[in-house]
N, C-alpha and C positions, 0 to 999 in steps of 0.2 A: 504493500500500500503506499502511494505518496505519502511525504511529510505533512502534516498539519500545518495549515497557513499561518503566518505569524502572529495574526491577531487572536489565535486560539492558545498561544503559548504564554507562560507567566509573562508579567511585566519587566522582570530583569532579564529575560532572555530576549524581549523585544527591544528593550534598550542596547544590549550588546549588539543585536543584530543591525539596528539603526545606526549605532556607533561604528560598525564595521562598513556600513554602505556609503556613510559619509566619508569615511576614511579611504575607502577605493575610489569615490568620485573625485576626492582631491589627489589622490596618486595619479589618477588617469588625466586629469585637467592639466597639471604640471607640466608632463612630457608633450602635452598637445600643444601648449604654449611654446615650448622650446621649439617643436617642429615648425611651428609658424615663422619664428625667427629665423630657422635655418632657411625654410622656404622663400623668406623675404631677401635672404643673402644669395640664394640662387639666382635671384633677378641679374646679378653682376655677370653670371654666365650667358645668360641669353642673347646679348648682341653678337656674341661669338659663336655659339653653338646651341641653337634650340633644341636640339638631340640631347646634349649633355643636360641642358635645363630640365627637359622633361624626364631624364633617367634619375637625377637627383630627387625630383619630386616623387617619382613613382616608387624609388626605394624607401624615401620616407613613409609613404603612405603604406606600403607593404608592412614595414616595420612595427608601425603602430597598429594596424589592422590585426596583425598576426598576434601582437600582443592581447588583442580584444578576444581573438578566437580562443588563444590559450586560457586567458581568464575564464571564458565561458565554460570550456571543456573541462580543465584542470583545477580551476579553484571552485567553481560554482557547481561542478559536475553536472552541467546540462546534456543531457541524452538527445542527440539528434537522430531521429528515424528517417533514415533516406528511402525515397521510393522512386525508382528510377532505372531506366534501362543503361546502356553503354553511352557514354558522351565523349564525343571524339576530343582528342587532346590539343590544347593551345590553339581553339578556333576563336575567331571574332564573332561575338554574340549580340544580339538584342534579348534581353531578359525582361519579361512582365510579369509582375507579381501582384497579388492581393496585399493590401495595406490595412492593418489593424492597429499596429502600436508601434512605437518607436523601436520596439524588440525586434521588429521586422527584418531590419539591416544585419543582425547578428548571424542568423543563418545563411543569409545572403553572403555575408562575409566568408563563412565556413564553406560554402558551396564554391564560391571563387577561389579559396586556397586550395581545395581539394583538386582544383583543375588548374593550378598554376596560373592564375589570373588575378591574383588579389590586387596587386598594384596598377592594374588596368582598368580598375571600376571606375565607372562616370555615372553621374544621377542627373535625371531631370529634377530641379528643386525651385521651390518659390524665391523669387529675387530677394525678398526680405532675409533669406538665411545666410547670404553672403556676407552681411554686416554682424554676425554672431562671431566673437572671439572663439577661435578653437577650430571646430568642425568647420564652420562656415568660411572662415577666412582661409582653410586649408583647401577647401573644394575650389575655390577661385585658381588655385595653382594647379589643380588637377583637370583642368578643362572640363568641369562640370556645366551642364547648361541651366542657367538662371531664366525663370520665366516669369514674366510681368502678369500673366492672365490678360493679355490683349494680344489676341491671337495672330493678328496682322503683324504686329511687331515681333513677336515671339517666333513666327514662322519665318521671317527674313534671317533672325539671330540664328535659327537652329539650322537653315540652310547655309549659311556662311560658316558656321561651326563645322558642319559635315564636310563641307568642300576642303576645309583645312585638314580634318581628319585623314581625308584620303590623299590629299596633295602632299602632306607630309607623312604619311603612313604611320599614323598614330595607333597603337594596339588598342582594342576596343572590346569593353565588357559593359554594354550600355545598360543599366537599370531604369524600367519605367514603372511607375506605380498609376495605371491607367484610370483608379478610381479617383485620383486627385486630390483626395482627402483620407483622413483615417476614418474607421469603421466606427460609426456611433448610431444609436437606435433610432435618433431623429433623422441622420441621413439615410436610414435606410428606409423610413417611410416616404422621402422624398423622391428616393431612387423607385421605389415600387409604383409612386405616381407617374414618373417618367417612364418607365416600363409599360404601365398601362397605356399611356398614351401612344407609344410607339409599337404596342403589340409584342412585347418581348415577356419572356417566362419571368414571374415574381420570385424574386431570391430573398432570403432571409440572412445570408451569411456575407454576401458581396454586395457592392454597389454596380449601378450601370456604368460600364467603363467610358470615358471619353477617349475617342480614336484619333483626334488629330495628331497628337505627338507620335503616337505610335505609327499613324500612316505616314508621317512625313518621315521617320526613321526608315521604315521599310524600304520606300521609294527611294529616299537620299542616299541609303547606305548599301543599296543592292550589289554595287560592285566591288564592296570592302568584307561585307557580314556574310557569314556562311550559314548561319542558323539564328532560329527563334527559339528560346528556352522559356516555356510556359511553367511556373514556378507556382506552387500552391503552398502556403504556410498555415499550419494550424497548430492551436494550444490545446492539449485535452484537459487541461485544468482551468480553462477560460483565459480571455485575452489578458495578458499581464501589461503593466506599467513599467517602465524603465525601473523605477525605485522597486517594484517587487523583483526585477531580475537583481539588482544589486543587493538585495535582502536576502538572497538564496531561495525564492519562492518558487522559481521557475524549475522544474525537473525534468520536463520532456518537451520536444518540439516535433511535430510532424512536418515534413517536406515532401512535397511531390513535385517531380521534375519531368516534363515531357518536351521532346526535342523535334523541332520542326524546321526541315531545309527550307532557307528562303527562298531557293528557287520555287518551292511548291506553292508558296502561299499567292493569294490573286495579287493583280498588279493595278486594280483601280480602287478608288476610295470606297465605293459602296460594297465590294468584295471584301477589302480589308476590315471595314467595320463589321460585317457580319461575321467575319472569321474571329475577330476578337470578342464579340458578343458571344459565339458558341464555346469559346475558351472560359469565358467567365461563368457560363452555365454548367461546364464542366467543373470548375471550382467549386461551386455552389453544391455539386453532387458530393464532391470529396469532402467538404465540409459537413453536410449533412451526414456522411458516414462517420465522419470523426465524432460528431454529436451522439450518434446512437450507438457505436461499436467501440468507440475510444482509439479508433486508428483510422489511417488511410488506406491500410492494405486490404485488397480485395482477396476474397476466397479462392484457393487453389493457384496463386501465383507461385513461381518458381522463386527461390531464395535468390537466384542471381539479379531478379528486378528490384531487390529491396534496398539497394543503395548504387549510387553512381559510380561507375568505374572512370578514372580520369589518368591522365598522366600528371604526374605531380601531385599525387595523392598521398601527401607525407604526414597527414593528421587522422589518426584513426581515434573514432570516438569510444 
């Protein structure tokens, strides 16, 4: 049986857990600010070698995110249950995932680490995020794409960024959360109203995805990216907060990964939107199974399909 939540433990225990969480938070923030300083210094290399500039920042990101994966696996003992077939080594991908909590990035880091692409991760994030010291400042140096939620302006920025990715042959593991926000009961009601309007299936565990960023990524990166990874993240104990993770309350995370060759996706906006809606309906079914059975695992599946097989799979759970 999983450990009892912190609120069921004695007061002294809860204070000890909270103290450790605060200490870990501080220990994680200090090296992040050091990395920000080193990233700023890396600007000195950019006029002479953009490749060196990117390499420095890639290695800094890889080092910090590896520390987070190790913390999750070795200190907090979070067990990730992988459900996936074989994933080819070191390919450039677009990754689409459901978004429930800030904790979602942790299994994504673990997946990229297993596939040898941790330092190549890039995210679509809100414009305001780049002003946050630590993670926001760091993402500026990693070529993450900041969105203002004004599509015409965002589209021009995205297309220019993708052209630079291809021109400079920048390795790419592009993460997209198409729902555009974290999962919340109020958002579910709004999404169901949208689904009724467009005659889509009603979902209780995912929101209706926005297809614009994904569509632009598929069409703009078709000469660089080999595949789309459809990633579904589930929490058997309920959706946790980052604070609950730091308090050690997250014991297990379920991750389902389905790979689709980019060449097999539609090439028109309507087809791409329909494909994405189908994938989110599949996510809904995975999450319904998790709620009923406690796992994404389907009956009579072979053991080989239970975890991704990647070159660079250097961290076993």
